[in-house]
C-alpha positions in Angstrom: 30.0 24.3 -48.8 30.2 21.7 -51.5 31.1 23.2 -54.8 33.0 21.7 -57.7 36.7 21.7 -57.3 37.3 23.9 -60.4 35.4 26.8 -58.8 37.8 26.8 -55.9 40.7 27.2 -58.2 39.4 30.4 -59.7 41.4 33.2 -58.1 38.9 35.5 -56.3 36.3 32.8 -55.7 38.7 30.3 -54.0 40.1 32.8 -51.5 36.6 34.1 -50.7 35.3 30.6 -50.1 38.2 29.8 -47.8 37.7 33.0 -45.8 34.0 32.2 -45.5 34.7 28.7 -44.2 37.2 30.0 -41.7 34.7 32.6 -40.5 31.9 30.1 -40.2 34.2 27.8 -38.1 35.0 30.7 -35.8 31.3 31.6 -35.5 30.4 28.0 -34.7 33.1 27.8 -32.0 32.0 31.1 -30.4 28.4 30.1 -30.5 29.2 26.8 -28.7 31.3 28.7 -26.1 28.4 31.1 -25.4 25.9 28.3 -25.2 28.0 26.5 -22.6 27.5 29.5 -20.3 23.7 29.0 -20.3 24.0 25.9 -18.1 25.4 25.9 -14.5 27.0 22.5 -15.2 29.1 23.8 -18.1 29.5 27.5 -17.4 32.9 28.9 -16.4 33.2 32.6 -17.3 29.4 32.8 -17.1 29.2 31.8 -13.5 29.7 35.4 -12.4 26.4 36.3 -14.2 24.6 33.5 -12.3 26.1 34.6 -9.0 25.0 38.2 -9.8 21.5 37.0 -10.4 21.3 35.2 -7.1 23.4 37.7 -5.1 26.1 35.2 -4.3 29.8 35.6 -3.5 32.1 34.6 -6.3 34.9 33.0 -4.2 36.1 29.4 -4.5 36.8 26.9 -7.2 34.3 26.2 -10.0 32.6 23.2 -8.4 32.0 25.2 -5.2 30.6 28.1 -7.1 28.3 25.8 -9.1 27.1 24.1 -5.9 26.2 27.5 -4.4 24.2 28.4 -7.6 22.4 25.1 -7.6 21.5 25.6 -3.9 20.2 29.1 -4.7 18.2 27.7 -7.6 16.6 25.0 -5.2 14.9 27.8 -3.3 14.1 28.1 0.3 11.6 25.3 0.9 11.1 23.7 4.2 14.0 21.4 5.1 12.4 18.0 5.3 14.1 14.6 5.1 13.2 14.3 1.4 14.5 17.8 0.7 17.8 16.9 2.4 18.2 13.9 0.1 17.5 16.1 -2.9 20.1 18.6 -1.8 22.7 15.8 -1.4 22.2 14.9 -5.0 21.8 18.3 -6.6 24.2 20.4 -4.6 26.6 17.9 -3.2 26.9 15.8 -6.3 26.1 12.6 -4.5 24.4 9.6 -6.1 21.8 9.5 -3.3 21.1 10.5 0.2 20.0 9.0 3.5 18.7 10.8 6.5 19.0 9.7 10.2 16.8 11.6 12.6 17.3 11.7 16.4 14.3 13.5 17.8 15.4 13.2 21.4 18.7 15.1 20.7 17.2 17.5 18.1 19.7 16.4 15.5 19.7 15.1 12.0 22.5 13.5 10.0 22.5 13.7 6.2 24.5 11.0 4.6 25.6 11.9 1.1 26.0 8.5 -0.6 28.6 8.2 -3.3 28.3 4.8 -5.1 31.8 3.4 -5.5 33.6 6.7 -5.8 35.4 9.1 -3.4 33.2 12.0 -2.2 34.0 15.5 -3.5 34.1 18.8 -1.7 31.0 19.1 0.6 31.4 22.9 1.3 28.5 23.9 -1.0 26.2 21.3 0.5 27.1 22.3 4.1 26.6 26.0 3.3 23.2 25.2 1.7 22.1 23.1 4.7 23.3 25.7 7.2 21.5 28.5 5.4 18.2 26.6 5.5 18.3 24.6 8.7 15.9 25.7 11.5 17.5 27.2 14.6 16.3 24.4 17.0 17.8 21.6 14.9 21.4 20.5 14.4 22.1 19.1 10.9 25.3 17.3 10.2 26.5 16.4 6.7 28.5 13.2 6.3 29.9 12.0 3.0 29.8 8.2 2.6 31.3 6.0 0.0 29.1 3.0 -0.7 31.1 -0.1 -1.7 29.6 -3.2 -3.1 31.2 -6.4 -4.1 30.4 -10.0 -5.1 32.2 -12.6 -3.0 32.0 -16.2 -4.0 34.2 -17.7 -1.4 34.5 -15.5 1.6 31.7 -13.5 3.1 33.6 -10.7 4.8 34.4 -7.4 3.2 37.5 -5.7 4.8 38.7 -2.2 4.4 41.2 0.2 5.7 41.1 3.9 6.6 44.0 6.3 6.0 44.4 9.2 8.4 46.6 12.2 7.6 47.5 14.3 10.6 48.7 17.8 9.9 51.1 19.4 12.4 52.6 22.8 12.6 56.0 22.8 14.3 56.9 25.9 16.3 60.2 26.7 18.0 
């Protein structure tokens, strides 16, 4: 509130104005926090309300829970190639999707394409696909990092894979 400075120096008015400003700041902060709970992307404490609305379990980290909610919001439409690509983006957090169908083997591979970044956790996407896939069809989810580069001299792009093998030693 913009008032002349001499008004803020008067004893009861100055303290009252300071208390009002502090209360308004707290109210603004609380309103912003509550408004963040209205979107699945920004909700944290409000995720339990979303999960209750869609009858989902509340286990896992925030991103897994958000992915489950986004999958429930997508509904139960027929699992087509286009729908798989949409699920890769909305539920899996990918930049795009590609589908490879093998009709002779009754299998489909969904490639969740991440443009120049490492794929995140695919648990929510795998759960959404498993819940909606038909019984006669095997659907595999494969996260893929898409790398692009401009080469002026050499026309070969080389890379390396790093494998971590976990072992449990028993006596």
